[in-house]
Backbone as JSON Lines, residues from 0, in Angstrom:
{"i":0,"aa":"X","n":[24.25,-36.73,28.48],"ca":[25.35,-35.82,27.52],"c":[26.46,-35.53,28.05]}
{"i":1,"aa":"X","n":[27.66,-35.78,27.8],"ca":[28.87,-35.06,28.38],"c":[29.45,-33.7,27.93]}
{"i":2,"aa":"X","n":[29.84,-32.87,28.65],"ca":[30.39,-31.77,27.89],"c":[31.92,-31.85,27.48]}
{"i":3,"aa":"X","n":[32.17,-31.45,26.23],"ca":[33.69,-31.62,25.99],"c":[34.51,-30.39,26.91]}
{"i":4,"aa":"X","n":[35.5,-30.84,27.56],"ca":[36.31,-29.94,28.34],"c":[37.36,-29.34,27.38]}
{"i":5,"aa":"X","n":[37.53,-28.04,27.6],"ca":[38.53,-27.07,26.8],"c":[39.83,-27.56,27.17]}
{"i":6,"aa":"X","n":[40.94,-27.32,26.72],"ca":[42.16,-27.74,27.02],"c":[42.84,-27.28,28.19]}
{"i":7,"aa":"X","n":[42.34,-25.83,28.44],"ca":[43.0,-25.19,29.58],"c":[41.84,-25.28,30.81]}
{"i":8,"aa":"X","n":[40.74,-26.05,30.6],"ca":[39.89,-26.28,31.78],"c":[38.65,-25.42,31.92]}
{"i":9,"aa":"X","n":[38.51,-24.2,31.14],"ca":[37.77,-23.27,31.44],"c":[36.3,-23.41,30.58]}
{"i":10,"aa":"X","n":[35.48,-23.99,31.35],"ca":[34.21,-23.83,30.23],"c":[32.98,-23.02,30.45]}
{"i":11,"aa":"X","n":[33.51,-21.49,30.89],"ca":[32.65,-20.6,30.93],"c":[32.16,-20.1,29.73]}
{"i":12,"aa":"X","n":[31.03,-19.35,29.84],"ca":[30.56,-18.51,28.73],"c":[31.55,-17.52,28.26]}
{"i":13,"aa":"X","n":[31.28,-16.93,27.08],"ca":[32.07,-15.51,26.66],"c":[32.02,-14.52,27.67]}
{"i":14,"aa":"X","n":[33.42,-14.22,27.87],"ca":[33.48,-12.92,28.6],"c":[33.64,-11.88,28.04]}
{"i":15,"aa":"X","n":[33.32,-10.81,28.68],"ca":[33.56,-9.38,28.11],"c":[35.04,-8.84,28.33]}
{"i":16,"aa":"X","n":[35.8,-8.39,27.19],"ca":[36.93,-7.69,27.03],"c":[36.71,-6.44,27.24]}
{"i":17,"aa":"X","n":[37.86,-5.44,27.53],"ca":[38.0,-4.03,27.21],"c":[37.89,-3.8,25.88]}
{"i":18,"aa":"X","n":[37.04,-2.77,25.57],"ca":[36.88,-2.06,24.17],"c":[37.83,-1.04,23.98]}
{"i":19,"aa":"X","n":[39.04,-1.36,23.61],"ca":[40.17,-0.65,23.59],"c":[40.35,-0.3,22.0]}
{"i":20,"aa":"X","n":[40.92,1.08,21.62],"ca":[41.44,1.34,20.43],"c":[42.34,0.44,19.89]}
{"i":21,"aa":"X","n":[42.44,-0.3,18.78],"ca":[43.31,-1.21,18.17],"c":[43.75,-0.67,16.67]}
{"i":22,"aa":"X","n":[44.81,0.3,16.69],"ca":[45.47,0.34,15.49],"c":[45.82,-0.66,14.31]}
{"i":23,"aa":"X","n":[45.76,-1.97,15.08],"ca":[46.27,-3.07,14.19],"c":[44.77,-3.53,13.38]}
{"i":24,"aa":"X","n":[43.69,-3.12,13.79],"ca":[42.34,-3.4,13.12],"c":[41.75,-2.28,12.72]}
{"i":25,"aa":"X","n":[42.2,-1.59,11.3],"ca":[41.55,-0.72,10.67],"c":[39.77,-0.88,10.39]}
{"i":26,"aa":"X","n":[39.09,-0.09,11.08],"ca":[37.72,-0.36,10.8],"c":[37.21,-0.04,9.45]}
{"i":27,"aa":"X","n":[38.01,0.71,8.93],"ca":[37.59,1.11,7.18],"c":[38.07,0.1,6.24]}
{"i":28,"aa":"X","n":[39.0,-0.82,6.74],"ca":[39.51,-2.04,6.05],"c":[38.57,-3.06,5.94]}
{"i":29,"aa":"X","n":[38.59,-3.83,4.67],"ca":[37.72,-4.96,4.64],"c":[38.11,-5.99,5.58]}
{"i":30,"aa":"X","n":[36.93,-6.46,6.46],"ca":[36.89,-7.4,7.21],"c":[37.54,-8.84,7.21]}
{"i":31,"aa":"X","n":[37.37,-9.21,6.01],"ca":[38.0,-10.68,5.45],"c":[39.57,-10.46,5.36]}
{"i":32,"aa":"X","n":[39.63,-9.29,4.89],"ca":[41.11,-8.99,4.74],"c":[41.94,-8.8,6.27]}
{"i":33,"aa":"X","n":[41.26,-8.18,7.06],"ca":[41.79,-8.15,8.44],"c":[41.85,-9.41,8.93]}
{"i":34,"aa":"X","n":[40.95,-10.1,9.1],"ca":[41.15,-11.54,9.69],"c":[42.23,-12.31,9.32]}
{"i":35,"aa":"X","n":[42.6,-12.22,7.79],"ca":[43.86,-12.83,7.48],"c":[45.1,-12.1,7.89]}
{"i":36,"aa":"X","n":[45.26,-11.01,7.82],"ca":[46.37,-10.04,8.58],"c":[46.52,-10.19,9.86]}
{"i":37,"aa":"X","n":[45.51,-10.19,10.62],"ca":[45.66,-10.11,12.07],"c":[46.04,-11.65,12.49]}
{"i":38,"aa":"X","n":[45.63,-12.64,11.49],"ca":[46.29,-14.12,12.24],"c":[47.85,-14.19,12.02]}
{"i":39,"aa":"X","n":[48.31,-13.29,11.26],"ca":[49.75,-13.45,11.35],"c":[50.34,-12.39,12.26]}
{"i":40,"aa":"X","n":[50.03,-11.28,12.54],"ca":[50.24,-10.53,13.8],"c":[50.21,-11.66,15.06]}
{"i":41,"aa":"X","n":[49.22,-12.35,15.22],"ca":[49.25,-13.19,16.3],"c":[50.27,-14.04,16.32]}
{"i":42,"aa":"X","n":[50.8,-14.51,15.09],"ca":[52.02,-15.45,15.24],"c":[53.2,-14.57,15.91]}
{"i":43,"aa":"X","n":[53.3,-13.38,15.58],"ca":[54.18,-12.46,16.16],"c":[54.1,-12.17,17.73]}
{"i":44,"aa":"X","n":[52.74,-12.12,18.08],"ca":[52.46,-11.86,19.38],"c":[52.87,-13.19,20.37]}
{"i":45,"aa":"X","n":[52.37,-14.33,19.68],"ca":[52.82,-15.39,20.62],"c":[54.04,-15.75,20.84]}
{"i":46,"aa":"X","n":[55.04,-15.49,19.72],"ca":[56.53,-15.86,19.78],"c":[57.0,-14.83,20.8]}
{"i":47,"aa":"X","n":[56.56,-13.6,20.9],"ca":[57.24,-12.72,21.84],"c":[56.56,-13.3,23.23]}
{"i":48,"aa":"X","n":[55.59,-13.46,23.37],"ca":[55.09,-13.79,24.71],"c":[55.93,-15.16,25.26]}
{"i":49,"aa":"X","n":[56.0,-16.04,24.28],"ca":[56.67,-17.25,24.36],"c":[58.12,-17.11,25.02]}
{"i":50,"aa":"X","n":[58.7,-16.13,24.31],"ca":[60.26,-15.8,24.66],"c":[60.32,-15.16,25.93]}
{"i":51,"aa":"X","n":[59.3,-14.18,26.44],"ca":[59.43,-13.63,27.67],"c":[58.98,-14.52,28.77]}
{"i":52,"aa":"X","n":[58.02,-15.47,28.51],"ca":[57.48,-16.23,29.47],"c":[57.97,-17.62,29.68]}
{"i":53,"aa":"X","n":[58.4,-18.35,28.43],"ca":[58.64,-19.62,28.5],"c":[57.72,-20.66,28.25]}
{"i":54,"aa":"X","n":[56.35,-20.01,28.25],"ca":[55.19,-20.98,28.16],"c":[54.99,-21.46,26.91]}
{"i":55,"aa":"X","n":[55.32,-22.82,26.37],"ca":[54.86,-23.36,25.15],"c":[53.72,-23.11,24.4]}
{"i":56,"aa":"X","n":[52.7,-23.24,24.97],"ca":[51.33,-23.3,24.55],"c":[50.72,-22.14,25.09]}
{"i":57,"aa":"X","n":[50.22,-21.06,24.59],"ca":[49.34,-20.09,24.92],"c":[48.01,-20.16,24.4]}
{"i":58,"aa":"X","n":[47.67,-20.69,23.52],"ca":[46.2,-20.5,22.99],"c":[45.84,-21.76,22.34]}
{"i":59,"aa":"X","n":[44.26,-22.06,22.72],"ca":[43.93,-23.14,22.01],"c":[42.49,-22.88,21.4]}
{"i":60,"aa":"X","n":[42.21,-23.78,20.47],"ca":[41.16,-23.5,19.44],"c":[39.71,-23.76,20.02]}
{"i":61,"aa":"X","n":[38.83,-23.51,19.03],"ca":[37.37,-23.6,19.63],"c":[36.61,-22.22,19.42]}
{"i":62,"aa":"X","n":[35.51,-22.09,20.05],"ca":[34.69,-21.07,19.99],"c":[35.18,-19.89,20.92]}
{"i":63,"aa":"X","n":[35.29,-18.52,20.43],"ca":[35.72,-17.56,21.12],"c":[35.27,-17.49,22.78]}
{"i":64,"aa":"X","n":[36.1,-17.26,23.28],"ca":[35.22,-17.0,24.86],"c":[35.35,-15.62,25.34]}
{"i":65,"aa":"X","n":[36.08,-14.93,24.62],"ca":[35.87,-13.37,25.11],"c":[35.29,-12.61,23.89]}
{"i":66,"aa":"X","n":[35.16,-11.27,24.23],"ca":[34.43,-10.39,23.11],"c":[34.54,-9.05,23.68]}
{"i":67,"aa":"X","n":[34.81,-8.02,22.99],"ca":[34.71,-6.67,23.43],"c":[33.41,-5.9,23.25]}
{"i":68,"aa":"X","n":[32.79,-5.8,22.19],"ca":[31.31,-5.35,21.97],"c":[30.55,-6.16,21.23]}
{"i":69,"aa":"X","n":[29.42,-6.0,21.32],"ca":[28.18,-6.48,20.72],"c":[27.72,-5.78,19.5]}
{"i":70,"aa":"X","n":[26.9,-6.36,18.58],"ca":[26.32,-5.93,17.58],"c":[25.04,-6.15,17.33]}
{"i":71,"aa":"X","n":[24.44,-5.98,16.23],"ca":[22.86,-6.18,16.2],"c":[22.68,-7.23,15.05]}
{"i":72,"aa":"X","n":[21.34,-7.51,14.84],"ca":[20.86,-8.51,13.96],"c":[21.66,-8.62,12.46]}
{"i":73,"aa":"X","n":[21.45,-7.23,12.03],"ca":[22.13,-7.4,10.79],"c":[23.74,-6.9,10.61]}
{"i":74,"aa":"X","n":[24.28,-6.1,11.57],"ca":[25.6,-5.83,11.63],"c":[25.87,-6.38,13.01]}
{"i":75,"aa":"X","n":[26.55,-7.51,12.57],"ca":[27.29,-8.02,13.85],"c":[28.49,-7.91,14.31]}
{"i":76,"aa":"X","n":[29.01,-8.2,15.67],"ca":[30.48,-8.18,16.48],"c":[31.19,-9.36,15.88]}
{"i":77,"aa":"X","n":[31.83,-9.31,14.83],"ca":[32.38,-10.31,14.05],"c":[33.96,-10.47,14.79]}
{"i":78,"aa":"X","n":[34.18,-11.63,15.45],"ca":[35.59,-11.67,15.78],"c":[36.59,-11.7,14.62]}
{"i":79,"aa":"X","n":[37.46,-10.86,14.99],"ca":[38.71,-11.16,13.77],"c":[39.51,-12.56,14.07]}
{"i":80,"aa":"X","n":[39.91,-12.86,15.23],"ca":[40.27,-14.22,15.48],"c":[39.51,-14.94,16.06]}
{"i":81,"aa":"X","n":[39.53,-16.28,15.73],"ca":[38.98,-17.3,16.32],"c":[39.99,-18.06,17.14]}
{"i":82,"aa":"X","n":[39.78,-17.65,18.56],"ca":[40.65,-18.47,19.71],"c":[39.82,-18.86,21.06]}
{"i":83,"aa":"X","n":[39.96,-20.18,21.02],"ca":[39.14,-20.6,22.15],"c":[39.3,-20.15,23.68]}
{"i":84,"aa":"X","n":[40.53,-20.49,23.99],"ca":[41.02,-19.91,25.45],"c":[42.54,-19.53,25.37]}
{"i":85,"aa":"X","n":[42.94,-18.36,26.21],"ca":[44.42,-18.36,26.42],"c":[44.73,-19.15,27.54]}
{"i":86,"aa":"X","n":[45.87,-19.6,27.49],"ca":[46.63,-20.42,28.91],"c":[46.35,-19.59,30.14]}
{"i":87,"aa":"X","n":[45.54,-20.1,31.32],"ca":[45.33,-19.16,32.39],"c":[46.66,-19.38,33.24]}
{"i":88,"aa":"X","n":[47.7,-20.02,32.76],"ca":[48.99,-19.9,33.5],"c":[49.7,-18.8,33.09]}
{"i":89,"aa":"X","n":[49.44,-17.91,32.09],"ca":[50.05,-16.45,31.47],"c":[49.42,-15.47,32.48]}
{"i":90,"aa":"X","n":[48.3,-15.82,32.9],"ca":[47.72,-14.91,34.02],"c":[48.52,-14.92,35.24]}
{"i":91,"aa":"X","n":[48.83,-15.65,35.67],"ca":[49.51,-16.11,36.94],"c":[50.96,-15.6,36.78]}
{"i":92,"aa":"X","n":[51.59,-16.14,35.58],"ca":[52.93,-15.34,35.55],"c":[53.36,-14.27,35.03]}
{"i":93,"aa":"X","n":[52.13,-13.54,34.27],"ca":[52.25,-12.09,33.83],"c":[50.92,-11.62,33.55]}
{"i":94,"aa":"X","n":[50.43,-10.98,34.38],"ca":[48.78,-10.67,34.07],"c":[48.69,-9.54,33.13]}
{"i":95,"aa":"X","n":[49.91,-8.63,32.84],"ca":[49.78,-7.56,32.16],"c":[49.76,-8.31,30.54]}
{"i":96,"aa":"X","n":[50.64,-9.14,30.4],"ca":[50.65,-9.78,28.91],"c":[49.24,-10.42,28.65]}
{"i":97,"aa":"X","n":[48.89,-11.07,29.79],"ca":[47.52,-11.95,29.61],"c":[46.42,-11.03,29.28]}
{"i":98,"aa":"X","n":[46.21,-9.9,30.0],"ca":[45.39,-8.94,29.68],"c":[45.19,-8.53,28.2]}
{"i":99,"aa":"X","n":[46.7,-8.06,27.78],"ca":[46.94,-7.52,26.35],"c":[46.33,-8.59,25.51]}
{"i":100,"aa":"X","n":[46.97,-10.05,25.66],"ca":[46.45,-10.91,24.7],"c":[45.15,-11.35,24.92]}
{"i":101,"aa":"X","n":[44.47,-11.31,25.78],"ca":[42.69,-11.31,25.94],"c":[42.24,-10.31,25.13]}
{"i":102,"aa":"X","n":[42.71,-9.1,25.29],"ca":[41.89,-7.84,24.54],"c":[42.18,-8.23,22.91]}
{"i":103,"aa":"X","n":[43.3,-8.74,22.45],"ca":[43.87,-8.99,21.33],"c":[43.06,-9.9,20.63]}
{"i":104,"aa":"X","n":[42.85,-10.96,21.25],"ca":[41.94,-12.01,20.74],"c":[40.43,-12.04,20.84]}
{"i":105,"aa":"X","n":[40.12,-11.21,21.81],"ca":[38.61,-10.61,21.82],"c":[38.23,-9.59,20.98]}
{"i":106,"aa":"X","n":[39.05,-9.01,20.11],"ca":[38.42,-8.01,19.44],"c":[37.58,-8.39,18.48]}
{"i":107,"aa":"X","n":[36.54,-7.39,18.15],"ca":[35.69,-7.74,17.06],"c":[35.43,-6.4,16.18]}
{"i":108,"aa":"X","n":[34.95,-6.61,15.19],"ca":[34.62,-5.51,14.14],"c":[32.99,-5.8,13.8]}
{"i":109,"aa":"X","n":[32.58,-4.49,13.64],"ca":[30.9,-4.45,13.18],"c":[31.05,-4.97,11.93]}
{"i":110,"aa":"X","n":[30.54,-5.73,11.21],"ca":[30.44,-6.0,9.79],"c":[29.12,-6.75,9.53]}
{"i":111,"aa":"X","n":[28.84,-6.76,8.17],"ca":[27.39,-7.34,7.96],"c":[27.4,-9.01,8.24]}
{"i":112,"aa":"X","n":[26.4,-9.32,8.63],"ca":[26.3,-10.78,9.43],"c":[26.56,-11.9,8.06]}
{"i":113,"aa":"X","n":[26.32,-11.58,6.98],"ca":[26.67,-12.72,5.87],"c":[28.35,-12.98,6.12]}
{"i":114,"aa":"X","n":[29.25,-12.06,6.8],"ca":[30.48,-12.35,6.78],"c":[30.88,-13.22,8.23]}
{"i":115,"aa":"X","n":[29.85,-13.36,8.86],"ca":[29.8,-14.18,9.95],"c":[29.14,-15.57,9.99]}
{"i":116,"aa":"X","n":[28.34,-15.72,9.31],"ca":[27.91,-17.07,9.17],"c":[28.75,-18.29,9.09]}
{"i":117,"aa":"X","n":[28.48,-19.2,10.07],"ca":[29.32,-20.43,10.25],"c":[29.43,-21.36,9.12]}
{"i":118,"aa":"X","n":[28.36,-21.24,8.25],"ca":[28.35,-22.16,7.09],"c":[28.84,-21.55,5.94]}
{"i":119,"aa":"X","n":[29.55,-20.45,6.01],"ca":[29.92,-19.32,4.92],"c":[31.31,-19.14,5.12]}
{"i":120,"aa":"X","n":[31.82,-17.86,4.57],"ca":[33.04,-17.69,4.69],"c":[33.55,-17.23,6.22]}
{"i":121,"aa":"X","n":[32.74,-16.83,7.06],"ca":[33.09,-16.7,8.35],"c":[33.67,-18.05,9.08]}
{"i":122,"aa":"X","n":[32.64,-18.8,8.95],"ca":[32.95,-20.3,9.33],"c":[34.15,-20.98,8.97]}
{"i":123,"aa":"X","n":[34.4,-20.66,7.66],"ca":[35.68,-21.37,6.93],"c":[36.86,-20.85,7.57]}
{"i":124,"aa":"X","n":[36.98,-19.31,7.91],"ca":[38.09,-18.66,8.52],"c":[38.31,-19.22,9.77]}
{"i":125,"aa":"X","n":[36.99,-19.0,10.4],"ca":[36.94,-19.66,11.99],"c":[37.77,-21.05,11.99]}
{"i":126,"aa":"X","n":[37.2,-21.91,11.31],"ca":[37.99,-23.33,11.04],"c":[39.21,-23.38,10.78]}
{"i":127,"aa":"X","n":[39.82,-22.52,9.68],"ca":[41.05,-22.23,9.56],"c":[42.14,-22.02,10.71]}
{"i":128,"aa":"X","n":[41.65,-20.95,11.14],"ca":[42.37,-20.29,12.41],"c":[42.46,-21.19,13.6]}
{"i":129,"aa":"X","n":[41.23,-21.82,14.04],"ca":[41.32,-22.49,15.06],"c":[42.08,-23.68,14.87]}
{"i":130,"aa":"X","n":[42.13,-24.47,13.67],"ca":[42.85,-25.65,13.25],"c":[44.34,-25.26,13.3]}
{"i":131,"aa":"X","n":[44.65,-24.3,13.03],"ca":[46.37,-23.93,13.01],"c":[46.73,-23.22,14.11]}
{"i":132,"aa":"X","n":[46.14,-23.32,15.23],"ca":[46.65,-22.56,16.31],"c":[47.66,-23.3,16.94]}
{"i":133,"aa":"X","n":[47.87,-24.78,16.75],"ca":[48.99,-25.55,17.14],"c":[50.36,-25.13,16.37]}
{"i":134,"aa":"X","n":[49.88,-24.94,14.95],"ca":[51.36,-24.56,14.3],"c":[51.84,-23.39,14.67]}
{"i":135,"aa":"X","n":[50.95,-22.12,15.02],"ca":[51.4,-20.95,15.28],"c":[51.91,-21.24,16.68]}
{"i":136,"aa":"X","n":[51.69,-21.94,17.55],"ca":[52.0,-22.17,18.98],"c":[53.53,-22.9,18.95]}
{"i":137,"aa":"X","n":[53.8,-23.38,17.94],"ca":[54.98,-24.19,17.56],"c":[56.42,-23.26,16.76]}
{"i":138,"aa":"X","n":[55.74,-22.32,15.92],"ca":[56.63,-21.88,15.2],"c":[57.9,-21.08,15.66]}
{"i":139,"aa":"X","n":[59.3,-21.41,15.39],"ca":[60.24,-20.8,16.13],"c":[61.28,-20.26,14.96]}
{"i":140,"aa":"X","n":[61.79,-18.89,15.29],"ca":[62.16,-18.28,14.36],"c":[63.27,-17.11,14.99]}
{"i":141,"aa":"X","n":[64.42,-16.83,14.51],"ca":[65.27,-15.95,15.09],"c":[65.63,-14.71,14.47]}
{"i":142,"aa":"X","n":[66.79,-14.04,15.0],"ca":[67.31,-13.16,13.92],"c":[67.61,-13.34,12.69]}
{"i":143,"aa":"X","n":[67.88,-14.89,12.57],"ca":[68.35,-15.34,11.33],"c":[67.16,-15.45,10.26]}
{"i":144,"aa":"X","n":[66.0,-15.09,10.66],"ca":[64.93,-15.41,10.07],"c":[64.13,-16.59,10.06]}
{"i":145,"aa":"X","n":[63.29,-16.96,9.02],"ca":[62.36,-18.08,9.32],"c":[63.11,-19.29,8.78]}
{"i":146,"aa":"X","n":[62.97,-20.45,9.83],"ca":[63.78,-21.7,9.15],"c":[62.96,-22.37,8.14]}
{"i":147,"aa":"X","n":[63.39,-23.54,7.56],"ca":[62.92,-23.96,6.37],"c":[61.37,-24.61,6.65]}
{"i":148,"aa":"X","n":[61.13,-25.32,7.96],"ca":[59.77,-25.78,8.16],"c":[58.67,-24.53,8.25]}
{"i":149,"aa":"X","n":[59.22,-23.42,8.88],"ca":[58.34,-22.11,9.38],"c":[57.89,-21.64,7.89]}
{"i":150,"aa":"X","n":[58.9,-21.61,6.88],"ca":[58.67,-21.08,5.77],"c":[57.58,-21.92,4.94]}
{"i":151,"aa":"X","n":[57.81,-23.26,5.07],"ca":[56.9,-24.16,4.28],"c":[55.49,-24.3,5.11]}
{"i":152,"aa":"X","n":[55.23,-23.89,6.36],"ca":[54.06,-24.04,6.96],"c":[53.44,-22.6,6.56]}
{"i":153,"aa":"X","n":[54.15,-21.57,6.79],"ca":[53.44,-20.19,6.37],"c":[52.89,-20.18,4.88]}
{"i":154,"aa":"X","n":[53.71,-20.83,4.12],"ca":[53.27,-21.04,2.7],"c":[51.97,-21.84,2.48]}
{"i":155,"aa":"X","n":[52.12,-23.06,3.34],"ca":[50.85,-23.99,3.34],"c":[49.45,-23.21,3.84]}
{"i":156,"aa":"X","n":[49.87,-22.18,4.79],"ca":[48.75,-21.51,5.52],"c":[48.23,-20.57,4.85]}
{"i":157,"aa":"X","n":[49.3,-19.76,3.95],"ca":[48.68,-18.95,2.77],"c":[48.02,-19.69,1.53]}
{"i":158,"aa":"X","n":[48.31,-20.78,1.41],"ca":[47.72,-21.46,0.38],"c":[46.16,-21.98,0.93]}
{"i":159,"aa":"X","n":[46.06,-22.15,2.22],"ca":[44.78,-22.67,2.49],"c":[43.99,-21.36,2.69]}
{"i":160,"aa":"X","n":[44.44,-20.24,2.89],"ca":[43.81,-18.94,2.77],"c":[43.33,-18.38,1.5]}
{"i":161,"aa":"X","n":[44.04,-18.84,0.66],"ca":[43.88,-18.34,-0.78],"c":[42.61,-19.34,-1.1]}
{"i":162,"aa":"X","n":[42.53,-20.58,-0.92],"ca":[41.34,-21.42,-1.17],"c":[40.28,-20.9,-0.82]}
{"i":163,"aa":"X","n":[40.04,-20.39,0.52],"ca":[39.07,-20.13,1.09],"c":[38.51,-18.54,0.5]}
{"i":164,"aa":"X","n":[39.55,-17.94,0.21],"ca":[39.25,-16.42,-0.49],"c":[38.75,-16.37,-1.84]}
{"i":165,"aa":"X","n":[39.3,-17.54,-2.49],"ca":[38.73,-17.78,-4.12],"c":[37.29,-18.45,-4.08]}
{"i":166,"aa":"X","n":[36.85,-18.96,-3.08],"ca":[35.43,-19.38,-2.96],"c":[34.66,-18.61,-2.48]}
{"i":167,"aa":"X","n":[35.16,-17.32,-1.9],"ca":[33.95,-16.23,-1.94],"c":[34.45,-14.96,-2.46]}
{"i":168,"aa":"X","n":[34.62,-14.96,-3.81],"ca":[35.36,-13.84,-4.34],"c":[34.44,-12.42,-4.1]}
{"i":169,"aa":"X","n":[33.0,-12.63,-3.59],"ca":[32.0,-11.46,-3.8],"c":[32.56,-10.6,-2.2]}
{"i":170,"aa":"X","n":[33.08,-11.5,-1.4],"ca":[33.61,-10.96,0.06],"c":[34.97,-10.58,0.23]}
{"i":171,"aa":"X","n":[35.91,-11.57,-0.63],"ca":[37.54,-11.43,-0.03],"c":[38.26,-11.14,-1.51]}
{"i":172,"aa":"X","n":[37.57,-10.1,-2.46],"ca":[38.56,-9.99,-3.62],"c":[39.98,-9.28,-2.92]}
{"i":173,"aa":"X","n":[39.82,-8.42,-1.89],"ca":[41.04,-7.67,-1.45],"c":[41.86,-8.76,-0.67]}
{"i":174,"aa":"X","n":[41.24,-9.59,0.11],"ca":[42.04,-10.7,0.79],"c":[42.92,-11.53,0.09]}
{"i":175,"aa":"X","n":[41.98,-11.86,-1.02],"ca":[42.84,-12.63,-2.12],"c":[44.16,-11.98,-2.65]}
{"i":176,"aa":"X","n":[43.87,-10.76,-3.18],"ca":[45.36,-9.71,-3.76],"c":[46.15,-10.02,-2.92]}
{"i":177,"aa":"X","n":[45.8,-9.75,-1.67],"ca":[46.87,-9.59,-0.3],"c":[47.64,-10.94,-0.19]}
{"i":178,"aa":"X","n":[46.84,-12.11,0.11],"ca":[47.4,-13.21,0.01],"c":[48.29,-13.8,-1.08]}
{"i":179,"aa":"X","n":[48.06,-13.18,-2.36],"ca":[48.84,-13.58,-3.35],"c":[49.81,-12.72,-3.49]}
{"i":180,"aa":"X","n":[50.09,-11.59,-2.96],"ca":[51.01,-10.88,-2.89],"c":[52.11,-11.43,-1.71]}
{"i":181,"aa":"X","n":[51.4,-11.99,-0.36],"ca":[52.15,-12.21,0.31],"c":[52.87,-13.69,0.11]}
{"i":182,"aa":"X","n":[52.24,-14.13,-0.7],"ca":[53.06,-15.7,-1.04],"c":[54.32,-15.39,-1.92]}
{"i":183,"aa":"X","n":[54.3,-14.14,-2.35],"ca":[55.65,-13.94,-3.31],"c":[56.65,-13.3,-2.59]}
{"i":184,"aa":"X","n":[56.5,-12.89,-1.2],"ca":[57.48,-12.22,-0.24],"c":[58.67,-12.79,-0.25]}
{"i":185,"aa":"X","n":[59.96,-12.3,-0.34],"ca":[61.19,-12.72,-0.58],"c":[61.51,-13.73,0.57]}
{"i":186,"aa":"X","n":[61.16,-13.2,1.97],"ca":[61.46,-14.05,2.94],"c":[60.87,-15.46,3.19]}
{"i":187,"aa":"X","n":[59.63,-15.51,2.41],"ca":[59.02,-16.98,2.38],"c":[59.25,-17.75,1.03]}
{"i":188,"aa":"X","n":[59.9,-17.33,0.07],"ca":[60.2,-18.12,-1.15],"c":[61.68,-18.85,-0.83]}
């Protein structure tokens, strides 16, 4: 049986990242809502790093390879983002940005285990995030705002997120409200 190779060539197990204070991940905020919001923060971070380094692809999809803390059986350390790997060329080009990005994607929140089940809402969000990483890698925008393609793609992603949230109203009511409001933002319409 052959092992599937990751795009950047690293097949190692999950590595530990620093457990740093992360003001963009409010521990009192709903975990599902944080997962959706943080995905769009990742878009901005990717773009800033691409502008600085010129690397076109920074992230690959797949199972998370880094993690900051561990949980327990009932309260798990749930990744906020599902990112397989960070392009190792970034570590060579700019180790500080590489470490910051590793810490950002390795961040977890302690949450009830039912929010982390792969065959439930956690898995649906994992698959959404992983499947859409190439879109995040390719989005280009500038001082003039989002281009038509980017607006359309962001709306498509918000629509996908809304579909996930509406399937799990017991876990995603706050997220659903945020998604609906985001879809109506003037910059995206």
